NUKE-460110 format. One record per residue (C-alpha): residue in one letter; x, y, z. Coordinates in nm, 4 decimals. Last residue first. Layout:
<sites>
A;X;Y;Z
...
</sites>
This chain:
<sites>
K;2.3837;2.7239;12.1268
Y;2.2693;2.4939;11.8474
F;1.9035;2.5864;11.7911
K;2.0101;2.9399;11.6988
S;1.8966;3.2850;11.8026
N;1.7783;3.5421;11.5474
S;1.6993;3.7701;11.8453
K;1.3324;3.8095;11.7566
A;1.3490;3.4899;11.5499
M;1.3856;3.2709;11.8588
N;1.0602;3.4052;12.0039
T;0.8813;3.3585;11.6724
L;1.0083;3.0000;11.6496
P;0.8825;2.9192;12.0001
T;0.5462;3.0890;11.9253
A;0.4778;2.9012;11.6018
P;0.5234;3.0860;11.2714
K;0.1976;3.0945;11.0694
L;0.2136;2.8243;10.8064
R;-0.1101;2.6513;10.9135
A;-0.2917;2.9851;10.8713
A;-0.2503;2.9497;10.4949
K;-0.4100;3.2432;10.3125
R;-0.1441;3.2023;10.0415
S;-0.0085;3.5582;10.0748
S;-0.0509;3.5776;10.4544
A;0.0749;3.2369;10.5650
Y;0.3423;3.2558;10.2947
M;0.4722;3.5878;10.4325
A;0.4614;3.4689;10.7928
L;0.6502;3.1526;10.6945
Q;0.9108;3.3617;10.5132
D;0.9634;3.5898;10.8116
A;0.9896;3.2957;11.0548
V;1.2470;3.1154;10.8395
Y;1.4524;3.4335;10.7846
Q;1.4528;3.5120;11.1567
T;1.5520;3.1557;11.2426
G;1.8683;3.1959;11.0368
I;1.9882;3.0370;10.7115
S;2.2721;2.8340;10.8663
D;2.0896;2.7804;11.1972
T;1.7978;2.6230;11.0118
Y;2.0333;2.3909;10.8215
K;2.1904;2.2751;11.1484
M;1.8415;2.2128;11.2864
L;1.7242;2.0077;10.9869
G;2.0459;1.8085;10.9457
G;2.4023;1.8931;10.8435
R;2.3139;2.0316;10.4990
F;2.5514;1.7795;10.3364
P;2.3557;1.5081;10.5196
P;2.0458;1.5824;10.3066
F;1.7381;1.4669;10.5039
G;1.7300;1.0933;10.4320
T;1.4071;1.0483;10.6259
G;1.4960;0.8331;10.9278
M;1.8759;0.8540;10.9422
I;1.9044;1.2209;10.8443
M;1.5920;1.3317;11.0302
A;1.6735;1.1294;11.3421
L;2.0351;1.2479;11.3617
D;1.9341;1.6110;11.3120
V;1.6582;1.5956;11.5741
E;1.8874;1.4167;11.8195
H;2.1561;1.6829;11.7830
P;1.8913;1.9532;11.8358
T;1.8726;1.8324;12.1990
E;1.6316;1.6829;12.4530
V;1.3767;1.5006;12.2396
I;0.9975;1.5318;12.2526
R;1.0708;1.8397;12.4647
D;0.7136;1.9695;12.4137
E;0.7913;2.3416;12.3867
V;1.1456;2.3723;12.2502
L;1.1827;2.0441;12.0618
A;0.8348;1.9510;11.9376
L;0.7146;2.3118;11.9052
S;1.0253;2.4364;11.7241
C;1.0140;2.1158;11.5223
E;0.6705;2.1988;11.3869
N;0.8031;2.5277;11.2477
I;1.1138;2.3580;11.1103
M;0.8992;2.0989;10.9328
A;0.6753;2.3735;10.7834
F;0.9992;2.5488;10.6816
V;1.0972;2.2438;10.4765
G;0.7662;2.2191;10.2916
R;0.6919;2.5893;10.2343
E;1.0557;2.6655;10.1661
I;1.1018;2.3974;9.9014
C;0.7910;2.4834;9.7011
E;0.8567;2.8569;9.7342
K;1.2133;2.8235;9.6048
G;1.1057;2.5980;9.3190
D;0.8862;2.8680;9.1647
Y;0.5094;2.8967;9.1985
P;0.2184;2.8963;8.9496
N;0.2943;2.5458;8.8154
T;-0.0079;2.5229;8.5794
P;-0.1209;2.1713;8.6733
Q;-0.4145;2.0115;8.4873
G;-0.7352;2.0520;8.6818
L;-0.8003;1.8821;9.0146
G;-1.0867;1.6608;9.1297
L;-0.8530;1.4055;9.2872
A;-0.9125;1.1473;9.0142
A;-0.8698;1.4232;8.7554
Y;-0.5191;1.4981;8.8841
V;-0.4322;1.1303;8.9302
T;-0.4861;1.0468;8.5631
Q;-0.1333;1.1691;8.4790
D;0.0200;0.8809;8.6743
V;0.3719;1.0167;8.7252
A;0.6318;0.7981;8.5558
G;0.7482;0.4528;8.6613
R;0.8251;0.3087;9.0040
K;0.9427;-0.0499;9.0132
G;0.7037;-0.2961;9.1764
D;0.7992;-0.5852;8.9453
E;0.4560;-0.5688;8.7845
G;0.5297;-0.2067;8.6964
Y;0.4267;0.0942;8.9014
T;0.2639;0.4243;8.8049
Y;0.3158;0.7311;9.0228
F;0.0870;0.9430;9.2414
G;-0.0544;0.6122;9.3573
K;-0.1393;0.2744;9.2093
G;0.0763;-0.0360;9.2324
N;-0.1134;-0.1726;9.5325
K;0.1770;-0.1455;9.7790
R;0.3514;0.1281;9.5794
G;0.0858;0.3890;9.6487
L;-0.2486;0.3155;9.8147
R;-0.4836;0.4553;9.5505
G;-0.8415;0.3421;9.6055
S;-0.9649;0.6933;9.5228
N;-1.1635;0.7605;9.8415
G;-0.8620;0.8478;10.0542
L;-0.7208;1.0576;9.7707
A;-1.0363;1.2680;9.7716
E;-0.9703;1.3460;10.1381
M;-0.6114;1.4341;10.0455
C;-0.7382;1.6576;9.7636
A;-0.9238;1.8677;10.0199
A;-0.5936;1.9657;10.1796
L;-0.5929;1.8891;10.5517
E;-0.5112;2.1674;10.7951
I;-0.3362;2.1236;11.1312
R;-0.3258;2.4401;11.3443
E;-0.6921;2.3984;11.4245
G;-0.6683;2.0818;11.6309
F;-0.3379;1.9370;11.7422
A;-0.4293;1.5817;11.8431
K;-0.7326;1.5259;11.6205
K;-0.5629;1.6826;11.3196
F;-0.2508;1.4800;11.3893
I;-0.4504;1.1561;11.4002
K;-0.6148;1.2677;11.0736
L;-0.2723;1.3209;10.9144
V;-0.1745;0.9750;11.0431
K;-0.4662;0.8086;10.8642
L;-0.4083;1.0058;10.5445
C;-0.0415;0.9103;10.5320
V;-0.1215;0.5446;10.6098
D;-0.3789;0.5288;10.3286
L;-0.1285;0.6840;10.0888
G;0.1314;0.4210;10.1711
V;0.4802;0.5083;10.2997
E;0.6408;0.4590;9.9572
D;0.3667;0.6470;9.7701
M;0.3914;0.9291;10.0237
L;0.7669;0.9437;9.9706
E;0.7363;0.9686;9.5929
F;0.4903;1.2541;9.6492
P;0.7253;1.4266;9.8959
G;1.0304;1.4082;9.6669
M;1.3028;1.1472;9.6995
P;1.6575;1.1324;9.8373
M;1.6275;1.5004;9.9394
G;1.9024;1.7198;9.7926
F;1.7442;2.0658;9.7862
E;1.7830;2.1457;9.4169
K;1.7712;1.8110;9.2359
V;1.5644;1.6077;9.4827
Y;1.3236;1.8668;9.6220
V;1.2933;2.0420;9.2854
K;1.2190;1.7154;9.1070
D;0.9434;1.6113;9.3476
V;0.7663;1.9465;9.3178
F;0.7959;1.9710;8.9384
E;0.6921;1.6116;8.8677
I;0.3849;1.6289;9.0967
S;0.2665;1.9415;8.9190
M;0.1771;2.2569;9.1104
G;-0.1750;2.3962;9.0720
E;-0.2862;2.5039;9.4186
Q;-0.4112;2.1545;9.5082
L;-0.0707;2.0067;9.4371
L;0.0977;2.2721;9.6507
F;-0.1567;2.1942;9.9248
A;-0.0702;1.8228;9.9021
A;0.2998;1.9082;9.9265
E;0.2187;2.1010;10.2441
G;0.0726;1.7854;10.3995
M;0.3887;1.5928;10.3127
Y;0.6052;1.8445;10.4968
P;0.3529;1.8897;10.7791
L;0.3542;1.5086;10.8184
L;0.7308;1.4705;10.8168
L;0.7966;1.6550;11.1429
R;0.5515;1.4514;11.3529
N;0.6526;1.1409;11.1626
V;1.0138;1.1880;11.2701
L;0.9529;1.2807;11.6341
F;0.6776;1.0757;11.8025
G;0.3881;1.0941;11.5515
P;0.1528;1.2027;11.8307
G;0.3420;1.1909;12.1622
D;0.5572;0.9586;12.3708
K;0.8979;1.1050;12.4445
V;1.1871;1.0234;12.2156
V;1.5138;0.8301;12.2496
V;1.7133;0.8164;11.9249
P;1.8657;0.4845;11.8151
M;2.1002;0.4397;11.5172
K;2.0906;0.0772;11.4000
G;2.3475;-0.2019;11.3682
M;2.1329;-0.4575;11.5517
K;2.3629;-0.4234;11.8542
K;2.2946;-0.0497;11.8432
S;1.9204;-0.1124;11.8663
L;1.9781;-0.3613;12.1498
E;2.1731;-0.0933;12.3376
Y;1.8829;0.1532;12.3105
I;1.6279;-0.1181;12.3973
T;1.8274;-0.2065;12.7109
A;1.8878;0.1562;12.8132
I;1.5173;0.2349;12.7752
T;1.4155;-0.0693;12.9819
E;1.6726;0.0105;13.2510
D;1.5471;0.3690;13.2737
S;1.1961;0.2396;13.3423
T;0.8915;0.3061;13.1227
K;0.6009;0.4458;13.3290
E;0.5060;0.7519;13.1226
G;0.6094;0.5858;12.7965
R;0.9585;0.6276;12.6530
I;0.9908;0.5683;12.2818
V;1.3119;0.4386;12.1250
E;1.2941;0.5686;11.7663
I;1.5077;0.3399;11.5497
L;1.6950;0.4842;11.2524
P;1.9201;0.2989;11.0058
M;1.6700;0.2386;10.7224
K;1.7970;-0.0340;10.4887
N;1.7104;-0.3718;10.6454
V;1.3964;-0.2337;10.8089
P;1.2420;-0.1066;10.4863
N;1.0603;0.0683;10.6511
F;1.1470;0.2434;10.9743
F;1.1667;0.0696;11.3105
H;0.9855;0.2155;11.6112
M;1.0873;0.0512;11.9383
G;0.8346;0.1751;12.1931
A;0.8539;0.0831;12.5586
F;0.7261;-0.1692;12.8180
Y;0.9039;-0.3123;13.1218
E;0.7890;-0.0291;13.3517
P;0.4384;-0.1118;13.2301
R;0.4199;-0.4306;13.4441
P;0.0775;-0.5887;13.3776
H;0.0990;-0.4743;13.0131
G;-0.2237;-0.3715;12.8381
K;-0.2072;-0.0262;12.9970
A;0.1278;0.0104;12.8168
M;-0.0700;0.0789;12.4978
E;-0.1895;0.4102;12.6367
T;0.1644;0.5152;12.7279
V;0.2961;0.3967;12.3902
S;0.0393;0.6109;12.2083
L;-0.0279;0.4918;11.8541
S;0.1382;0.6272;11.5364
S;0.4366;0.4247;11.4171
T;0.3938;0.1246;11.6454
N;0.6879;-0.1142;11.6779
T;0.5970;-0.2039;12.0345
A;0.8556;-0.3164;12.2873
I;0.8132;-0.5930;12.5459
I;1.0757;-0.6426;12.8163
A;1.1244;-0.9485;13.0387
D;1.1186;-0.8878;13.4157
P;0.8230;-1.1169;13.4916
R;0.9605;-1.3911;13.2624
M;0.7357;-1.4408;12.9605
Q;0.4020;-1.6096;12.8825
G;0.1849;-1.3660;13.0785
A;0.3596;-1.0735;12.9081
C;0.2504;-1.2183;12.5706
E;-0.1204;-1.2145;12.6658
G;-0.0947;-0.8595;12.7967
I;0.0801;-0.7487;12.4767
V;-0.1757;-0.9332;12.2609
K;-0.4722;-0.7617;12.4307
Q;-0.3144;-0.4165;12.4262
K;-0.2214;-0.4558;12.0573
V;-0.5707;-0.5664;11.9542
G;-0.7327;-0.2757;12.1362
M;-0.4884;-0.0177;12.0001
D;-0.5091;-0.1301;11.6375
E;-0.2033;-0.0926;11.4147
V;-0.1811;-0.4639;11.3170
I;0.1148;-0.6608;11.4552
A;0.4812;-0.5763;11.5094
E;0.5433;-0.6481;11.8800
V;0.9118;-0.6715;11.9678
V;0.9897;-0.9198;12.2453
V;1.2913;-0.8876;12.4736
D;1.4889;-1.1232;12.7000
L;1.3464;-1.4504;12.5711
N;1.3618;-1.7821;12.7584
K;0.9967;-1.7898;12.8704
F;0.9007;-1.7207;12.5056
G;1.0061;-2.0748;12.4043
A;0.6556;-2.1907;12.3160
Y;0.4273;-1.8879;12.2853
D;0.2119;-2.0246;12.0042
T;0.2141;-2.0273;11.6229
S;0.5916;-2.0744;11.6232
V;0.9018;-1.9820;11.4281
S;1.2793;-2.0152;11.4649
V;1.5452;-1.7762;11.3368
L;1.9117;-1.8364;11.4329
D;1.9329;-2.1234;11.1817
M;1.8832;-1.8737;10.8977
K;2.2021;-1.6941;11.0027
Q;2.4121;-2.0102;11.0074
Q;2.2593;-2.1186;10.6763
F;2.3671;-1.7958;10.5059
Q;2.7121;-1.8234;10.6642
Y;2.7508;-2.1682;10.5040
K;2.6206;-2.0361;10.1726
D;2.8840;-1.7606;10.1633
I;2.8497;-1.3967;10.2717
S;2.9250;-1.0701;10.0904
K;2.9439;-1.2692;9.7665
R;2.6925;-1.0309;9.6023
K;2.4709;-1.3319;9.5322
V;2.5138;-1.4454;9.8937
L;2.4217;-1.0975;10.0202
K;2.1052;-1.1037;9.8074
M;2.0338;-1.4479;9.9536
W;2.0421;-1.2909;10.3006
L;1.7596;-1.0510;10.2106
D;1.5579;-1.3283;10.0440
S;1.5889;-1.5471;10.3563
A;1.4544;-1.2709;10.5825
H;1.1517;-1.2165;10.3570
K;1.1061;-1.5920;10.3155
L;1.0992;-1.6408;10.6928
G;0.8280;-1.3764;10.7305
K;0.6282;-1.5253;10.4435
G;0.6508;-1.8728;10.5943
L;0.5380;-1.7395;10.9317
A;0.2292;-1.5885;10.7685
D;0.1488;-1.9191;10.5980
T;0.2143;-2.1103;10.9224
N;-0.0642;-1.9350;11.1099
L;-0.1275;-1.6907;11.3947
D;0.2214;-1.5418;11.4123
K;0.5309;-1.5848;11.6241
M;0.9004;-1.5276;11.5446
R;1.1702;-1.6504;11.7851
V;1.5077;-1.4870;11.7164
Q;1.8545;-1.5761;11.8494
I;2.0822;-1.2720;11.8114
G;2.3970;-1.3074;11.5963
K;2.4017;-0.9689;11.4233
D;2.2210;-1.0980;11.1126
A;1.9737;-1.2607;11.3508
A;1.8588;-0.9176;11.4712
V;1.8479;-0.7459;11.1305
Y;1.6604;-1.0409;10.9743
A;1.4051;-1.0887;11.2532
I;1.3212;-0.7174;11.2311
G;1.2758;-0.7466;10.8543
G;1.0522;-1.0521;10.8915
G;0.8398;-0.8623;11.1431
M;0.8143;-0.5585;10.9135
T;0.7320;-0.7634;10.6044
G;0.4780;-0.9641;10.8030
A;0.5672;-1.2162;11.0697
G;0.3898;-1.0670;11.3701
L;0.5168;-1.0889;11.7273
V;0.8971;-1.0961;11.7223
G;1.0894;-1.2513;12.0107
L;1.4536;-1.1808;12.0869
G;1.7063;-1.3986;12.2715
K;2.0598;-1.2853;12.3577
V;1.9838;-0.9382;12.4899
D;2.2462;-0.8166;12.7376
R;2.0706;-0.5943;12.9886
P;2.1429;-0.2240;12.9892
K;2.3326;-0.0763;13.2832
V;2.2087;0.2437;13.4422
D;2.4202;0.5377;13.5527
V;2.1696;0.8200;13.5173
G;2.2392;1.1687;13.3843
T;2.0674;1.1136;13.0508
V;1.9344;0.7693;12.9589
G;1.9840;0.6447;12.6029
N;2.3064;0.4565;12.6771
Q;2.5485;0.6941;12.5099
K;2.9031;0.6633;12.3712
K;2.8197;0.4960;12.0399
V;2.5304;0.7391;11.9854
M;2.7647;1.0397;11.9967
E;2.9777;0.8872;11.7210
T;2.6771;0.9059;11.4885
L;2.6201;1.2739;11.5646
Y;2.9943;1.3358;11.5360
F;2.9930;1.2062;11.1783
V;2.6954;1.4316;11.1020
H;2.8945;1.7352;11.2212
I;3.1838;1.6172;11.0016
L;2.9375;1.6163;10.7124
N;2.8315;1.9707;10.7977
K;3.1918;2.0953;10.8183
S;3.2673;1.9334;10.4822
I;2.9622;2.0953;10.3248
D;3.0494;2.4314;10.4766
T;3.3683;2.4241;10.2702
V;3.7190;2.4917;10.4108
G;3.8383;2.1323;10.3859
L;3.7303;2.0915;10.0229
K;3.9705;2.3365;9.8610
C;4.2467;2.2261;10.0998
F;4.2104;1.8610;9.9980
G;4.2316;1.9428;9.6269
E;4.5460;2.1499;9.6817
R;4.7015;1.8636;9.8783
E;4.6264;1.6106;9.6040
V;4.7886;1.8351;9.3405
R;5.0902;1.8837;9.5699
L;5.1128;1.5089;9.6243
A;5.1393;1.4578;9.2477
A;5.4153;1.7186;9.2208
D;5.6054;1.5552;9.5066
R;5.5690;1.2092;9.3520
D;5.7019;1.3104;9.0087
S;5.6333;1.0019;8.7946
M;5.2680;1.0826;8.7215
G;5.0799;0.7655;8.6224
Y;4.7529;0.8889;8.7672
T;4.8099;1.2437;8.8979
K;4.5722;1.4614;8.6963
Q;4.2915;1.2045;8.6718
I;4.3317;1.1148;9.0392
V;4.3022;1.4792;9.1464
E;3.9994;1.5404;8.9207
L;3.8249;1.2307;9.0560
A;3.8937;1.3451;9.4109
Q;3.7421;1.6859;9.3308
L;3.4330;1.5191;9.1819
P;3.4032;1.2911;9.4851
A;3.4360;1.5895;9.7233
P;3.1923;1.8344;9.5591
Y;2.8712;1.6799;9.7002
H;2.5436;1.8302;9.5789
G;2.5951;1.7431;9.2099
K;2.2978;1.5063;9.2011
T;2.5127;1.2866;9.4310
A;2.4561;0.9387;9.2846
K;2.3948;1.0394;8.9227
L;2.6753;1.2950;8.9328
V;2.9173;1.0382;9.0742
G;2.8220;0.7744;8.8166
E;2.8644;1.0182;8.5273
R;3.2072;1.1159;8.6613
A;3.3092;0.7511;8.6923
K;3.1940;0.6811;8.3366
K;3.4048;0.9683;8.2013
F;3.7054;0.8693;8.4143
V;3.6917;0.5069;8.2934
I;3.6468;0.6147;7.9289
S;3.9440;0.8526;7.9519
R;4.1446;0.5734;8.1117
G;4.0919;0.3479;7.8108
L;4.2987;0.5640;7.5761
A;4.5942;0.5992;7.8155
S;4.5797;0.2280;7.8940
E;4.4197;0.0920;8.2128
L;4.0899;0.0307;8.0315
I;4.2673;-0.1528;7.7486
V;4.4561;-0.3872;7.9838
N;4.1332;-0.4405;8.1778
V;3.9507;-0.5522;7.8621
A;4.2348;-0.7826;7.7482
G;4.2614;-0.9713;8.0770
Q;4.4733;-0.9039;8.3852
P;4.5926;-0.5548;8.4734
K;4.9342;-0.5172;8.6423
F;4.9216;-0.2876;8.9441
T;5.2521;-0.1476;9.0667
K;5.4051;-0.2455;9.3998
R;5.6929;-0.0341;9.5188
R;5.9220;-0.2960;9.6644
K;6.2389;-0.2885;9.8698
K;6.4493;-0.6031;9.8740
A;6.5960;-0.7460;10.1942
G;6.8180;-0.9893;9.9957
D;6.6077;-1.3057;10.0005
A;6.7143;-1.3876;10.3560
I;6.5840;-1.0473;10.4641
I;6.2489;-1.1156;10.2933
E;6.2329;-1.4554;10.4651
K;6.3085;-1.2915;10.8005
A;6.0254;-1.0403;10.7454
W;5.7887;-1.3274;10.6557
K;5.8692;-1.5094;10.9816
L;5.8100;-1.1884;11.1777
S;5.4789;-1.1272;11.0003
F;5.3752;-1.4905;11.0589
S;5.4469;-1.4640;11.4309
E;5.2498;-1.1416;11.4688
L;4.9533;-1.2381;11.2509
L;4.9095;-1.5923;11.3802
N;4.6403;-1.5206;11.6401
A;4.4531;-1.3009;11.3892
H;4.4339;-1.5864;11.1361
V;4.6227;-1.5072;10.8171
V;4.5802;-1.2978;10.5003
K;4.8662;-1.2218;10.2611
D;4.9629;-0.9634;10.0002
V;4.7243;-0.6799;10.0887
L;4.5644;-0.4262;9.8517
G;4.5957;-0.6819;9.5735
L;4.2245;-0.6611;9.4967
K;4.1670;-1.0259;9.5943
L;4.3636;-0.9779;9.9147
A;4.1632;-0.6671;10.0059
K;3.8423;-0.8615;9.9374
K;3.9412;-1.1275;10.1899
S;4.0703;-0.8660;10.4347
N;3.7400;-0.6790;10.4420
V;3.6839;-0.3756;10.2231
S;3.6128;-0.0092;10.3016
K;3.4292;0.2417;10.0885
G;3.4362;0.6215;10.0704
A;3.2279;0.6083;9.7513
L;3.4728;0.7922;9.5257
I;3.7796;0.6414;9.6938
I;3.6849;0.2717;9.6951
D;3.5369;0.2379;9.3443
L;3.7968;0.4775;9.2060
A;4.0721;0.2516;9.3420
A;3.9181;-0.0623;9.1874
Q;3.8971;0.1032;8.8455
L;4.2410;0.2670;8.8502
G;4.4527;-0.0253;8.9572
I;4.5239;-0.1915;9.2912
V;4.8678;-0.0511;9.3904
R;4.9058;0.2498;9.1580
P;4.5420;0.3506;9.2027
L;4.5919;0.3353;9.5845
R;4.9190;0.5321;9.5838
I;4.8177;0.8655;9.4280
C;4.4730;0.9357;9.5755
G;4.5867;0.7859;9.9054
G;4.8881;1.0161;9.9310
F;4.8213;1.1636;10.2753
G;4.5227;1.3708;10.1610
P;4.2434;1.1222;10.0948
L;3.9493;1.3470;10.0004
I;3.7186;1.5820;10.1935
G;3.3411;1.6031;10.2447
L;3.3452;1.3751;10.5491
Q;3.1973;1.0814;10.3543
I;3.4649;1.1408;10.0888
E;3.7273;1.0665;10.3566
P;3.6179;0.7011;10.3936
L;3.9393;0.5478;10.2538
G;3.9440;0.1773;10.3255
I;4.0681;-0.1306;10.5084
K;3.8448;-0.3323;10.7385
T;3.9677;-0.5944;10.9816
S;3.7010;-0.6393;11.2504
S;3.5863;-0.9685;11.0931
D;3.9268;-1.1202;11.1726
E;4.1081;-1.2508;10.8630
S;4.4243;-1.0753;10.9765
A;4.6114;-0.8611;10.7271
I;4.9551;-0.8614;10.5616
R;5.1020;-0.5738;10.3624
Y;5.4395;-0.5332;10.1954
D;5.6452;-0.2331;10.0818
C;5.4786;0.0202;10.3112
A;5.3481;0.3511;10.1733
L;5.0061;0.1928;10.1097
I;5.0082;0.0968;10.4793
F;5.0090;0.4654;10.5767
E;4.7349;0.5646;10.3327
C;4.5128;0.2942;10.4841
G;4.5783;0.4306;10.8326
G;4.5235;0.7869;10.7098
G;4.1721;0.6857;10.6060
M;4.0867;0.3541;10.7688
C;4.2649;0.0500;10.9026
A;4.0136;-0.1026;11.1402
G;4.1214;-0.4345;11.2894
N;4.4444;-0.6316;11.2496
V;4.6986;-0.5105;10.9972
A;5.0644;-0.6108;10.9856
A;5.2291;-0.3446;10.7659
I;5.5665;-0.4692;10.6390
T;5.8630;-0.2464;10.5548
P;6.1704;-0.3227;10.3468
M;6.4908;-0.1322;10.4465
P;6.6088;0.2040;10.3119
L;6.3028;0.3956;10.4340
D;6.1593;0.5960;10.1443
E;5.7946;0.4879;10.1846
V;5.8033;0.5769;10.5544
M;5.9527;0.9173;10.4649
S;5.6694;0.9606;10.2151
I;5.4190;0.9076;10.4986
V;5.6018;1.1739;10.7036
E;5.6031;1.4234;10.4165
Q;5.2353;1.3705;10.3360
G;5.1401;1.4344;10.6978
G;5.3326;1.7607;10.7117
K;5.1818;1.8737;10.3814
V;4.8343;1.7928;10.5108
A;4.8768;1.9905;10.8331
A;5.0398;2.2954;10.6717
E;4.7945;2.3144;10.3812
F;4.4926;2.2590;10.6063
E;4.5920;2.5528;10.8245
E;4.6641;2.7684;10.5194
A;4.3199;2.6876;10.3743
K;4.1545;2.8348;10.6832
T;3.8874;2.6858;10.9105
M;4.0611;2.4107;11.1062
S;3.8917;2.2905;11.4253
K;3.6991;2.0121;11.2494
I;4.0168;1.8667;11.1013
E;4.1738;1.8477;11.4485
E;3.8619;1.6882;11.5947
I;3.8643;1.4352;11.3101
D;4.2032;1.2996;11.4217
A;4.3198;1.1135;11.1112
G;4.2497;0.7471;11.0500
A;4.1422;0.4453;11.2570
I;4.4929;0.2994;11.2716
F;4.5197;-0.0743;11.3452
I;4.2166;-0.1317;11.5650
K;4.0638;-0.4669;11.6675
P;4.2381;-0.4622;12.0064
K;4.4991;-0.1843;12.0207
N;4.8607;-0.3070;12.0183
S;4.9074;-0.2080;11.6555
K;5.1708;-0.3268;11.4093
F;5.4422;-0.1905;11.1795
I;5.7129;-0.4418;11.0871
V;6.0561;-0.3148;10.9798
A;6.3389;-0.4948;10.7957
K;6.7216;-0.5145;10.7904
Y;6.7759;-0.3047;11.1041
S;7.1064;-0.1178;11.1076
S;6.9597;0.2121;11.2256
K;6.9847;0.5633;11.0778
K;6.6586;0.5373;10.8818
L;6.4908;0.3677;11.1771
E;6.5641;0.6672;11.4013
E;6.4319;0.9059;11.1355
V;6.1180;0.6920;11.1062
V;6.0681;0.6997;11.4851
E;6.1077;1.0782;11.5010
K;5.8634;1.1224;11.2111
L;5.6133;0.8972;11.3893
R;5.6399;1.1242;11.6955
M;5.5660;1.4304;11.4829
M;5.2757;1.2467;11.3204
V;5.1357;1.1629;11.6640
P;5.1647;1.5259;11.7801
T;4.9857;1.6484;11.4620
S;4.7078;1.3890;11.4913
F;4.6949;1.0441;11.3321
K;4.4687;0.7976;11.5086
N;4.5123;0.4825;11.7170
V;4.1963;0.3902;11.9036
K;4.0825;0.3624;12.2649
E;4.2933;0.6629;12.3632
G;4.4985;0.7470;12.6746
V;4.8327;0.6581;12.5136
L;4.8187;0.5771;12.1422
D;4.9452;0.2212;12.0956
F;5.1298;0.1819;11.7656
E;5.4133;-0.0708;11.7863
V;5.7130;-0.0615;11.5539
V;5.8786;-0.4038;11.5286
A;6.2381;-0.3665;11.4169
V;6.3791;-0.6799;11.2552
E;6.7463;-0.7838;11.2629
G;6.7010;-0.9229;11.6129
Q;6.3456;-0.8457;11.7283
P;6.3860;-0.4898;11.8557
V;6.0710;-0.3098;11.9855
I;6.0464;0.0419;11.8446
K;5.7888;0.2746;11.9965
I;5.4830;0.4719;11.8968
S;5.2476;0.5849;12.1742
E;5.5170;0.5590;12.4423
Q;5.6977;0.8666;12.3109
I;5.3651;1.0557;12.3307
S;5.4203;1.0569;12.7046
M;5.3169;0.8410;12.9992
</sites>
């Protein structure tokens, strides 16, 4: 079958129904060949006698997913982007200029170029199916909407709503799209085709009028804000919001804002599209865009995998999940599972604990109700999926149980064995441990092949990563099942071998440990945290992070590392003092920072220096040294974890885990991608220099890194 079959005209009397069904692909997407075929179809329609056109998709739950990312990834020169974007703009404009009215009938994902396509249609109708999402996510790839989205969306839904979608790379469901005026009607998915055809006939009967929808603001405030005077305020506030959110590290939203500001209200469509095209080309050639596309592919990679390399193993379908322990973590796990339609049975020792776990889940859903993301009926549906018990009643029916109790090996082994005795023989138990050996813990399970690690990150509802930990005796089926369950919960799983700290904590501990040495050597908490956030792009600095994790937890895991890895792990003396200070961080409102009664972080607690036996900071080092010592310490440890210990199999998994588990700056592509960009030789040389000048043996380049540095080889081959 040829590209001709991917877009074809199906006559329905006076109405032409144009069906998108990209041959050999699961989704419809715009590539150069597809756009050429669309151009042929539009030219045929232009010459035809049809009175109206309906555009629809034959793919289940997909309208048009957007542009072909592989094609964007392969382009490196501005001229290549110019030609591709100009061609796309011309075809979309041809759709807009068709002589007869056009209707876009949207069911499923309508993203990026798909959204830009329907904006060029006269009328838009969408299904109310939950899969229907309409948006412009280009900003998340370091580019901007280039097929007219920056020009048409503000015209259709107004400046404020358009900026909200474009600058954040958002998508909206059909209900919100209707409210915004992005679509004109919403119907049940089963009625979409018949209703679209009926509507087309009504439009024909009414004179087959073309329409170029223009937003009309409602209310005095919106009228002012859409005026020439008010727009300047909107753009100013939008720019401030972008800079606050991105710290200036991401050029795409600022470029998009500039394009919209220049083109909003412009009557010359070709001139406006030229401005948009120039903005797109500026961004397309940047390393930041290439890195963000790399991150996109990391997430796509997870969708296609089952967690087991080179083995054809089917995961089990998990319909019933147990959670042992109803604390904040247990309640969070119950929430993310039930939110995706999984029946959850939560067990704890007493009703008070169970009440707290239920309240935690309930509070998270109530936030969605307040934001109108779900209604009260949906809230109750989700709550009804969570049941509680102080015993093992109902556990015989569960497919998987996640253990989230106290971090004590003896207690965990006992409870795991006890739980296994109350479940089906082939049921799976997974531990949520962050620091204890999964292989050792499996000794408490009578059938260790059905035991694995499932390490959630806190807060569970926000952090996307799950480390799926393989013990020595864990079966492939168990890994595949936990991996698929993680995806079902909306998470990003990475399979790791059992070992101290697994992957993320193993790399984070040297980073946080180095921050403690910087503190001990005279650096201020404010300076170090600020330089990591403002200059490097971390979501928070190492001291903020330690407060979030819990200072007692950090110290405990550092000591586990010291025991596991011996001399190459050094503990700053101030960390020992910290352990005796009673400071636990956010959880007791006392850490490196002050905290209000509402738990919100305030300023640095200036008494912490004296409490740790330190003088007032003098900031003897510059920001470059602070960043390099912390980040390069992670890279050094990663060379051992990846190359020597094979904790994970590929640098892709390291980058995915660090971005999803720690917020490592996506615009840098991940820890390994960043290392390749600056060179292993540079990293090794700098570490050797710091090890010598600061008398810090811990920073001496590890053997795998030294070997790579000799030929300046890369982690990504």
